[in-house]
N, C-alpha and C positions, 0 to 999 in steps of 0.2 A: 111312829115311835116317838115318844115325847123327849122333849130337852131336858135332860136331867144334870146338866153341866151349869155351874154357877159362872157368871162373868169373870173375866180375867182382870186383875187391876195390877198395874206396873206400880213399884215401889221405889221411891227417891228417898234417900237418907242424907242429912246433913249432920256431920259428926259434932261441929261446935259453930256458934254463931259467926257469921261472916264467911263461912266456908260455902262452897257450891253444894247443891243437892245432886248425890250421885245415884245413877240407877243401880240397885243391889239386887233386884228380883223381880218376882211376881207371886200374887195369891190369887186363889179363888174365893170369892165370897159372893153373898146375895145382894149386898148393899155397901156403900161406901164406908158407913160406920163400922161395919164388920171387918171390911178389908183393912181399915186402920188398926183395929184391935189384932187381927191375924198377923199383921205387919209388924207391930210392936213385939208380938211373942216371937215371930220367926227372924227379925233381923235387928231389933234393938235391945233384946234382952241381955246379952252378955257385952256388947261394945258401947263404944260412946255414941251418944245421940242427942242432938240438940232439936231436931225437927224431923218429922217423916210426911212425906206427901204419897197419896194414893191417887192414881189417874185411871181410869178405864181404858183399857188397852185399845178398845174400838176407837176412843177419842184422840189417839195419837196418829198424827199424818206425817208420814216420813217420805224422804225422796228415795227412789229406786236406783240400783246400782247403774242401770244404763242412761239415767238422767243425770248423773253426778257430774259427768264431764261438762255439760252445757251450763249445770248450776253453778260450779265452783270454778269455772275457767278464769273468770276475772279476778279472783282472789290469788292466782299464780302470778299475774302479771303486775303485781304492786311492789316492783323493784325498790321504789323509793322508801319502803318501810325497812329495808335490810341496809345493814352498813355499806354493802358494796354499792348501793344506789346512790351514795354521796360521791361525788367525783372530785374530791379536793386533795387527793394525794399529791398531784402536781403542784399546786400552790402551796402546799405545806413544804414540798421539797425545795422549792425556789426561796421560801422565807427562811428555812433552816440553813441554806447554803448561803443566804446574804448574812447570817449570823453565824456562819463558822461551824455549823453543825451538819450532820447527816443523818438521813433516815437510817434504821438498822434494816438489814436484807430480809426480805420475807422468806420463810421457811417453807 
């Protein structure tokens, strides 16, 4: 049986310059030029649109759910990026006590 399906193109839309492109859907088209035309009609006709990207779905390489823990584990261990990673409360408390002030109680 012959393949009668056109390739799938994922569509990414940018509402205004400087904004990130956001995935909004997919279209079936014989080539990238037609995919862009179809994407304009489907996703940019009524709303704001500064830019559209169409990407062949087969060109997207994504992580699988079972790989996520190993790939992103180190991102969770970056406490220094969070306010709680800065241990200055005791120094601030001592400074405020020297100057006759006190820290408000945490809720």
